[in-house]
mmCIF file of the C-alpha atoms, coordinates in Angstrom:
data_MODEL
# 
_entry.id   MODEL 
# 
loop_
_atom_site.group_PDB 
_atom_site.id 
_atom_site.type_symbol 
_atom_site.label_atom_id 
_atom_site.label_alt_id 
_atom_site.label_comp_id 
_atom_site.label_asym_id 
_atom_site.label_entity_id 
_atom_site.label_seq_id 
_atom_site.pdbx_PDB_ins_code 
_atom_site.Cartn_x 
_atom_site.Cartn_y 
_atom_site.Cartn_z 
_atom_site.occupancy 
_atom_site.B_iso_or_equiv 
_atom_site.pdbx_formal_charge 
_atom_site.auth_seq_id 
_atom_site.auth_comp_id 
_atom_site.auth_asym_id 
_atom_site.auth_atom_id 
_atom_site.pdbx_PDB_model_num 
ATOM 1  C CA . MET A 1 1  ? -8.872  11.210  16.511 1.00 0.00 ? 1  MET A CA 1 
ATOM 2  C CA . ALA A 1 2  ? -7.189  10.082  13.356 1.00 0.00 ? 2  ALA A CA 1 
ATOM 3  C CA . LEU A 1 3  ? -8.770  12.848  10.989 1.00 0.00 ? 3  LEU A CA 1 
ATOM 4  C CA . ARG A 1 4  ? -8.287  15.355  13.113 1.00 0.00 ? 4  ARG A CA 1 
ATOM 5  C CA . GLN A 1 5  ? -4.810  14.414  12.989 1.00 0.00 ? 5  GLN A CA 1 
ATOM 6  C CA . LEU A 1 6  ? -4.697  14.437  9.482  1.00 0.00 ? 6  LEU A CA 1 
ATOM 7  C CA . ARG A 1 7  ? -6.001  17.547  9.209  1.00 0.00 ? 7  ARG A CA 1 
ATOM 8  C CA . ARG A 1 8  ? -3.463  18.892  11.755 1.00 0.00 ? 8  ARG A CA 1 
ATOM 9  C CA . GLN A 1 9  ? -0.686  17.712  9.042  1.00 0.00 ? 9  GLN A CA 1 
ATOM 10 C CA . GLN A 1 10 ? -2.372  19.001  6.244  1.00 0.00 ? 10 GLN A CA 1 
ATOM 11 C CA . GLY A 1 11 ? -2.050  15.819  4.169  1.00 0.00 ? 11 GLY A CA 1 
ATOM 12 C CA . ASP A 1 12 ? 1.764   16.245  4.391  1.00 0.00 ? 12 ASP A CA 1 
ATOM 13 C CA . PRO A 1 13 ? 2.681   12.534  3.800  1.00 0.00 ? 13 PRO A CA 1 
ATOM 14 C CA . SER A 1 14 ? 6.156   12.865  4.995  1.00 0.00 ? 14 SER A CA 1 
ATOM 15 C CA . SER A 1 15 ? 5.202   13.041  8.532  1.00 0.00 ? 15 SER A CA 1 
ATOM 16 C CA . ALA A 1 16 ? 6.619   10.472  11.294 1.00 0.00 ? 16 ALA A CA 1 
ATOM 17 C CA . PRO A 1 17 ? 3.917   7.253   11.541 1.00 0.00 ? 17 PRO A CA 1 
ATOM 18 C CA . ILE A 1 18 ? 1.697   7.786   14.427 1.00 0.00 ? 18 ILE A CA 1 
ATOM 19 C CA . ILE A 1 19 ? 0.745   4.657   16.145 1.00 0.00 ? 19 ILE A CA 1 
ATOM 20 C CA . GLU A 1 20 ? -2.326  4.515   18.384 1.00 0.00 ? 20 GLU A CA 1 
ATOM 21 C CA . ASP A 1 21 ? -4.303  2.175   20.158 1.00 0.00 ? 21 ASP A CA 1 
ATOM 22 C CA . ALA A 1 22 ? -7.217  2.348   17.776 1.00 0.00 ? 22 ALA A CA 1 
ATOM 23 C CA . TRP A 1 23 ? -5.900  3.881   14.448 1.00 0.00 ? 23 TRP A CA 1 
ATOM 24 C CA . SER A 1 24 ? -2.262  4.517   12.735 1.00 0.00 ? 24 SER A CA 1 
ATOM 25 C CA . LEU A 1 25 ? -1.545  6.953   10.689 1.00 0.00 ? 25 LEU A CA 1 
ATOM 26 C CA . PHE A 1 26 ? 1.553   6.449   8.214  1.00 0.00 ? 26 PHE A CA 1 
ATOM 27 C CA . PRO A 1 27 ? 2.492   6.938   4.300  1.00 0.00 ? 27 PRO A CA 1 
ATOM 28 C CA . ILE A 1 28 ? 2.690   4.038   2.403  1.00 0.00 ? 28 ILE A CA 1 
ATOM 29 C CA . ALA A 1 29 ? 3.900   4.439   -1.850 1.00 0.00 ? 29 ALA A CA 1 
ATOM 30 C CA . ALA A 1 30 ? 0.788   3.738   -4.207 1.00 0.00 ? 30 ALA A CA 1 
ATOM 31 C CA . ALA A 1 31 ? 3.022   0.780   -5.793 1.00 0.00 ? 31 ALA A CA 1 
ATOM 32 C CA . ALA A 1 32 ? 2.825   -0.936  -2.347 1.00 0.00 ? 32 ALA A CA 1 
ATOM 33 C CA . LEU A 1 33 ? -0.963  -1.291  -2.631 1.00 0.00 ? 33 LEU A CA 1 
ATOM 34 C CA . ARG A 1 34 ? -0.632  -1.969  -6.182 1.00 0.00 ? 34 ARG A CA 1 
ATOM 35 C CA . ASP A 1 35 ? 1.366   -5.524  -5.674 1.00 0.00 ? 35 ASP A CA 1 
ATOM 36 C CA . ARG A 1 36 ? -0.332  -6.245  -2.390 1.00 0.00 ? 36 ARG A CA 1 
ATOM 37 C CA . PRO A 1 37 ? -2.009  -9.653  -1.856 1.00 0.00 ? 37 PRO A CA 1 
ATOM 38 C CA . THR A 1 38 ? -4.621  -8.267  0.752  1.00 0.00 ? 38 THR A CA 1 
ATOM 39 C CA . TRP A 1 39 ? -6.267  -4.912  1.527  1.00 0.00 ? 39 TRP A CA 1 
ATOM 40 C CA . ARG A 1 40 ? -4.896  -5.214  4.885  1.00 0.00 ? 40 ARG A CA 1 
ATOM 41 C CA . LEU A 1 41 ? -2.162  -2.976  5.797  1.00 0.00 ? 41 LEU A CA 1 
ATOM 42 C CA . PRO A 1 42 ? 0.097   -3.393  9.054  1.00 0.00 ? 42 PRO A CA 1 
ATOM 43 C CA . THR A 1 43 ? 1.987   -0.794  10.735 1.00 0.00 ? 43 THR A CA 1 
ATOM 44 C CA . PRO A 1 44 ? 5.433   0.204   9.366  1.00 0.00 ? 44 PRO A CA 1 
ATOM 45 C CA . SER A 1 45 ? 7.516   -1.601  12.154 1.00 0.00 ? 45 SER A CA 1 
ATOM 46 C CA . ALA A 1 46 ? 5.149   -4.866  11.689 1.00 0.00 ? 46 ALA A CA 1 
ATOM 47 C CA . GLU A 1 47 ? 5.747   -4.278  7.805  1.00 0.00 ? 47 GLU A CA 1 
ATOM 48 C CA . ARG A 1 48 ? 9.712   -4.702  8.461  1.00 0.00 ? 48 ARG A CA 1 
ATOM 49 C CA . VAL A 1 49 ? 9.102   -7.659  10.848 1.00 0.00 ? 49 VAL A CA 1 
ATOM 50 C CA . LEU A 1 50 ? 7.164   -9.232  8.205  1.00 0.00 ? 50 LEU A CA 1 
ATOM 51 C CA . ARG A 1 51 ? 9.588   -8.474  5.136  1.00 0.00 ? 51 ARG A CA 1 
ATOM 52 C CA . ALA A 1 52 ? 12.520  -10.002 7.419  1.00 0.00 ? 52 ALA A CA 1 
ATOM 53 C CA . MET A 1 53 ? 10.947  -13.454 8.135  1.00 0.00 ? 53 MET A CA 1 
ATOM 54 C CA . SER A 1 54 ? 10.197  -14.004 4.856  1.00 0.00 ? 54 SER A CA 1 
ATOM 55 C CA . GLN A 1 55 ? 13.866  -12.776 3.429  1.00 0.00 ? 55 GLN A CA 1 
ATOM 56 C CA . ALA A 1 56 ? 15.224  -15.109 6.336  1.00 0.00 ? 56 ALA A CA 1 
ATOM 57 C CA . GLY A 1 57 ? 13.146  -18.026 4.537  1.00 0.00 ? 57 GLY A CA 1 
ATOM 58 C CA . PHE A 1 58 ? 10.426  -18.414 7.154  1.00 0.00 ? 58 PHE A CA 1 
ATOM 59 C CA . PRO A 1 59 ? 7.288   -20.248 5.531  1.00 0.00 ? 59 PRO A CA 1 
ATOM 60 C CA . SER A 1 60 ? 4.171   -18.224 4.695  1.00 0.00 ? 60 SER A CA 1 
ATOM 61 C CA . VAL A 1 61 ? 0.960   -19.422 6.438  1.00 0.00 ? 61 VAL A CA 1 
ATOM 62 C CA . ALA A 1 62 ? -0.116  -20.629 3.073  1.00 0.00 ? 62 ALA A CA 1 
ATOM 63 C CA . GLU A 1 63 ? 3.017   -23.059 2.753  1.00 0.00 ? 63 GLU A CA 1 
ATOM 64 C CA . LEU A 1 64 ? 2.076   -24.267 6.291  1.00 0.00 ? 64 LEU A CA 1 
ATOM 65 C CA . PHE A 1 65 ? -1.994  -24.901 5.973  1.00 0.00 ? 65 PHE A CA 1 
ATOM 66 C CA . ASP A 1 66 ? -4.160  -26.031 3.246  1.00 0.00 ? 66 ASP A CA 1 
ATOM 67 C CA . ILE A 1 67 ? -6.568  -22.779 3.604  1.00 0.00 ? 67 ILE A CA 1 
ATOM 68 C CA . SER A 1 68 ? -9.891  -23.786 1.899  1.00 0.00 ? 68 SER A CA 1 
ATOM 69 C CA . GLN A 1 69 ? -12.131 -21.564 3.959  1.00 0.00 ? 69 GLN A CA 1 
ATOM 70 C CA . GLY A 1 70 ? -13.561 -18.402 2.551  1.00 0.00 ? 70 GLY A CA 1 
ATOM 71 C CA . ILE A 1 71 ? -13.782 -14.951 4.271  1.00 0.00 ? 71 ILE A CA 1 
ATOM 72 C CA . GLN A 1 72 ? -15.200 -14.809 7.547  1.00 0.00 ? 72 GLN A CA 1 
ATOM 73 C CA . THR A 1 73 ? -17.402 -11.875 7.915  1.00 0.00 ? 73 THR A CA 1 
ATOM 74 C CA . GLY A 1 74 ? -16.816 -11.672 11.708 1.00 0.00 ? 74 GLY A CA 1 
ATOM 75 C CA . LEU A 1 75 ? -19.557 -9.487  13.722 1.00 0.00 ? 75 LEU A CA 1 
ATOM 76 C CA . ASN A 1 76 ? -22.123 -8.732  11.304 1.00 0.00 ? 76 ASN A CA 1 
ATOM 77 C CA . ASP A 1 77 ? -24.574 -6.827  14.044 1.00 0.00 ? 77 ASP A CA 1 
ATOM 78 C CA . ALA A 1 78 ? -21.516 -3.966  13.971 1.00 0.00 ? 78 ALA A CA 1 
ATOM 79 C CA . LEU A 1 79 ? -21.615 -3.815  10.140 1.00 0.00 ? 79 LEU A CA 1 
ATOM 80 C CA . LEU A 1 80 ? -25.421 -4.453  9.037  1.00 0.00 ? 80 LEU A CA 1 
ATOM 81 C CA . LEU A 1 81 ? -27.697 -1.735  9.918  1.00 0.00 ? 81 LEU A CA 1 
ATOM 82 C CA . THR A 1 82 ? -31.407 -1.691  10.196 1.00 0.00 ? 82 THR A CA 1 
ATOM 83 C CA . VAL A 1 83 ? -33.636 0.283   8.059  1.00 0.00 ? 83 VAL A CA 1 
ATOM 84 C CA . GLU A 1 84 ? -34.308 2.686   11.206 1.00 0.00 ? 84 GLU A CA 1 
ATOM 85 C CA . GLU A 1 85 ? -30.594 3.385   11.790 1.00 0.00 ? 85 GLU A CA 1 
ATOM 86 C CA . PHE A 1 86 ? -29.784 3.857   7.951  1.00 0.00 ? 86 PHE A CA 1 
ATOM 87 C CA . VAL A 1 87 ? -32.247 6.683   8.180  1.00 0.00 ? 87 VAL A CA 1 
ATOM 88 C CA . ALA A 1 88 ? -31.088 7.953   11.059 1.00 0.00 ? 88 ALA A CA 1 
ATOM 89 C CA . LEU A 1 89 ? -27.565 8.639   9.685  1.00 0.00 ? 89 LEU A CA 1 
# 
């Protein structure tokens, strides 16, 4: 669905954000990607809330917790393919 919507817009980044349950489509400045500490992109409304919280002086997660655990891979079965599954692609 997201690719279909992107084709309809013909790659026009000036379109209004589209927020669906399973996907979102919204423009973002290249500079915002360079300065980002994480690859995750929140929706524009979530980004506004996070920015407002930061500007209001709320502490970050790193300031509240001593985080020493690395990344968790999550549901590996969804990410790892068997040889047969790979060949079927």
